[in-house]
N, C-alpha and C positions, 0 to 999 in steps of 0.2 A: 503494499498500501503505500508509505513512504518515499521507496523510488520513483513511481507512478508520480507522485505529487510535487515531487523536486524538477521532475520532466517536463509538468503541467507548468510550476512556476517559470523555469525555463523557455516554454514555448510562449507566454503569457510576457515576458520579458522581451523575446527575439523579435516579436511581432512590434511591439513597443519600438523598438528601434529602430527597426525596417519603416516601420510607416514616421519618424523623428526624422529619418537619413533621406525620405521621399524615395526609400524602391519602388521601380517598376512595380504597378500591380496592386499596391497596399497603398491603403489610405488612411489616416486618422481614425475612419470611422469602423474599419474593418474589425469584427471582434473573432473570438477562439469559440467555436461552438461544442461541448463537452457533454459526452455520455456516459457514465461510469455504470458497467456492467458487474455484478458482483454477486456475493453467497447476502441471503438476508440474517444469516446467523453472527453470532458475534458484533465488534463491536464498529465492525465494516463502514453498515449503512450509515450509522450515527455521526459518525467521524467524516465522514464523505459527504454529507449532507451540509454537517456544520461548516464547513469550508465553501458553499455556495454552490454545489456540483450536481447536477440531477444524475440520481442513482435510480436502478434499475437490478432487478434481483430476478436470477433464472436458477432453474432447479439442475444441479449435475451431482458426483460422485464418484470417489475415485474406480480404480481398478487394483493398482501395484500395490501388491500386500495383501489383495483381498479373497478371504475363504471362500471356496467355488460355490455354497451356500449363497452367501452374498451379492456374488457377482452377478448373475441372470436381474436383481434388483437396482444393480448398479447399474446397471449397462443401460437396463431400462429408462435411469433418470438421466444419464448421461441425453442419449436419444430427444426424450423430451427436452432436456436443456436446448439440442441442437434447433429443433421448430421455435422454442421463446427465442434463442437467440436471431431466427433467420426472420421472426417479425417483429424485432426490434431493428434490426438492419435494413429490412425495406422501408421502414417506418424514417430513422434518424438519417439514414444514407452516408456514411459518416467516408472520408477520403482516404483515411489510413486509420488501424485500430493497433493499436499498442499494448502488447502482454508482457506484464511480470512474472508470469510462470503459476504453478496451481491448477490443480484439474479444473477447475470451472472455468480457465481458460478455451479448454479443448472443443465444447461445443460453440465457442463462437468461431472458432478457428475453421473449425469442419463449418459451419453455419455460411461464413464468408467465402467460402469459395463454389457455394451454389449458384451463387453468381456466375452468369454467362460471359467469360471474357470481352471487355471492350463494352460492357451493358452496365457500366458503373462499379464494376469488382472492384472493392477497398482494395490497399496495398497492407501489408500485414508486416509489423515491426515487433518481432520479440528480443526481450531483453533476458539477460541468463542471469542472475541475479548471484548464486552460487558458482565457485569453481565446477564442479558436474552437475551437467542440468539433470534436474527430475525427467521421471518419465512423460509428463504431458509437455514440458517445452522441448525432446525429444520429439514428441509429435509436431509440437508446433512448427520446429524448428525444419519439419518438410513441407510446411504451410507457407513458409515466413517468408516473403521478400527480402530483408535484412534482417542480421541479427546481431544484436551486442553485447557483448559479452565482458565484465568484468576487471580477467585478468589476462595476458596471453595461456596461461596455464588451462584457462577452458576450451583452448581451440584443439585441441587431441582429442577430443569430447562428441567433439561437432565435423564433420565428413566436409560440411558444404563450405569449403573455406573463401568461393566468391562471394559468399552473402555475409560473412564477418567483418566486423568491425570491433577494433578493442576500445573501447569511450571508459572504462573505469564505470563505478558503484557511486548514481546519483545520489547528494545528499541534498536537501533544503535548506537553503540560506538561512534560515530562521536557528537553524541549529550551530551555524559557526557566526552569527552577529553578537557572543556573549564579548564583554573585555574581562581579563580575570580578576580584578579586582571587585567588579559589579555582579561577576559568581560567585563569589568566596560571600561577596554581603547576599545573594538572594537563599543560599544555602547554608547561611551563619555557619562559614567554618572559620578559623583564626588560619593568618598566614604561618606562622612557626611551627605546623607538625605537618608530619607527610601524610596525603589523601589517600583511600584505597574507594576504590567506587563498586562495589558485588551488585551484580543483577544477573536477570534469566532470561532476560527479552521480555514483550508487551504481558505475558501471563508466567513468569517469574518463572523460576525453578524448583523445585521442592529438595531436592538433594545438596544444590548448591544454597541455599535457605539453612535446611538443617543444619548443616557442616558451618556455617556462619555463627549460627547462632550457639553451636556449642565451644567454641572458639573466641567469643565476643571479647570478652571481658580480656583476654589475654591478648586481644589486638588492641581495643583501645587501651590500656595501657601505652603505647608508642604510638599511636595513630589516630586519626580522627575517621569515621567509616559512613560512607554514606550508602544506605543499603536501601536497592531498588525492589522490594520482596514480591510485589505481584499481588492481584487482590485474594488469591487464596489464603497466602502465607500471613497476611497483614492482622490478622486478631492473635497472634503467636507475636509477630513484630512490636505488636502493642504491649500483650503481656509482659514479654520481658524486658521492652523498656522500663515499665511500672517497677522493676526490679534494678534497675540502676539507680546510682544515686549519685550526687556531686561531680566532679570532673570527668567518669564513665560517660553519665548523662548526656554531659556537653558535647561529647564525642561522637555520640550516636546519631546520624541524620538518616531514620528511616522514614520511606517512601512506600505507597503502596503503586504506584505509577506516577511517573514523570513525561509531560509531553513538551511543552515547552523550554522548560528549565533543564531537559536532558541536554543540551549543549552546554550548559553550565558546568551541570556532575562530570560531563568529561571534560572540559578545560580544564576543572579545578582537581579532576583525578591525577595523582603520582602511579598510581596502578589500578589497573582493572581485574577484575576477576569476570571471566561471564562465558555463558554457552560460546557455541561458534556459528551462532547462523550468518546469513550472507550480508548482513554490515557492517560487520565489523570488518571485513574490507572494504569498506569504502571509510566509515566514518573514524574507527582507529587510525587510520595512516591519515587521513585529515586531519586529526587533533595529536598526532606523533605520540599515541599512548599505549607505553608496555604493556603485555596482556598474558596472564595466566585464564588458559584456555580447556574449557570442560564441552568436551562434546556430546550432543543428548547420544545419549546409548541404545532408546529402544526406536529406532528409527533408520531409513538409510544412511549411507556412508558420507549424506553432503557435511556436516558439519564437521567430521572426522580430517575429510581432504581439505577443508577450507583452516585449519588451527594447522594441521601438518605443513600448509602452504607458508602458514606466517612463521611457525617455529623452523623452517628449516629458511630461512632468510633472517635470523637472531630476532623476530620482533616479538616472538611470543615463548612462552613454554607450554607445552599441552600437558594437562592430569587427565588422566579416567576417571570416570563417574566414581567408580569403587574405589578409586585411591582416595577421595576429598576427607573422609573423615581421618586419615593417617595423617596424608602427607599438606594439607591444606595449609595449615598453621607455618609450618617449617620452611613451606616456598615463600608464603609472604613474605616472612621474616626477612629469609634471605636476599630476595630480590630490594625490596623497601629499603635494607641495611647498605647495601653497597650500590652507591651514587654512581661508579664508573659503568657498572652493569646495567642500573635505570637509564643513564646518558645512551651506551650503546644501542640498547632494545631501542630506545627514542628514536634516534639516527636511523634504525631499520626499519622501523617500522614508517617515517617522514616521507622514505625516500619512494616508498607505495602509492602515496596520496596522488588521485586524481582530480583536483582541485574543479576542474573543466568535463565532468562527466556529464553531467544534466545538461549543458549546452550541446554535448557533442551528440547526445543522441534527440535533442531536440533540432538539430542541425540534420539529421536522419529522416526527421520526423518532415520536415518542411521539404527536403530533395524526393521524399516519396509522395508528397500529396501535390509536389507540381508537376507528378507524371502521372500519377491517378487520374483513373476515365477509362 
C-alpha cells in the first residue's frame, strides 16, 4: 500500500512540474484520475479513502500453499474477482494499471488482458517490492508491459529482462520530512542515550514483542527504546509499562502503531530490530539504519531473501525467529556498544539507498500512458 501511495505522490508532483514548465499536451487544469482496487478486509479501505482516493473492493483468494480442499473455493473467488475487475475497468477505462503485488492483483491483471489490442487495453506496470517475487507477481510479470524492481538481485528471478527497470523501493516524502531535533521532541526522546527501535510491521510481530518484553529492563538500563507493538500485543505493552518506574519508564516509548511519526522513529533510531518485509529494502537504506532482521518463519522465503541480501552487504545482522529469546539481548548490546561497527553498518546501508525510486516508477507510468490506446 505505501509504495503505491509514494508513486501516486510522485505522479501528482510530476504533473504539476510538467504543467508548470509548459510541457506539450499538459495544462494546469489536467488532473490525475485514480481508482484504487483492493480488499474490503483490514485497514486498506479506510486508509486509502482517508487519502481522498476512490476505492473499490473485489473478491479474490490465494492459491499458493492452499490445501486441496480449499483450492476450488479459492479459484472460484478469483474467477469472481476477474468478472468484478472487468466491470470496474469497463467503467473506469484506465490508461495504466499499477500493481504492487498480492493475490488480489491477479484478477485485475487477467481482466485487463480481456480487452482487445487497440481497443483501449490498458498498459500494465508491475512493481516487485521484495527481492524474490511472490507467485502473484510471477503471474503478473507475464501480463505486464513493464516491471519495476527494487534491487538488482531481483533480476535473476524474472526472465523478461527487456521489461525490467531497476527503480528501487518508493518511499513517501512525508517519511523523510523530519529533522532530528523535531523527531526527538515528537517522541519525547533524549539526546544523550542510544535509541533502539523495535517493530514487526503494521500488524506487529508477537515473537519479537515477547522477546523484547523479557529483556526490556536490561535494555532500558543502557538505552531508550521505541517499541511499536501492533494492536494485538498493545494491552500487554501497557501492562508491562505500568510495572516500570522512574528512569526506566521515561526511557520506554511504546506505541501500537505509528503513521506519520514513523519517519521520526526511523530518523531517531541508532539501531532497528524488525521483520524483513520489503519496506526494509527502501526505508532502512534511505535512513541509513543498521538493523537486526528477524525473517518471518511461517511463510515463503521472501523475508529470508531480503534479510540475507542486506546482511551480505554488511548493513544488517540476521537472527532466526527461534533464536530471539537466547540471543536478542546480547546481539543488541554488542552492536549498540560498538560505535565503529554501527558506523560501518550505517555506511553499508546508506550505499543501497535509491531516493528517486518513486519518481522513477512515476516516469514509467507516464511513458506507458503516452503509448496507451
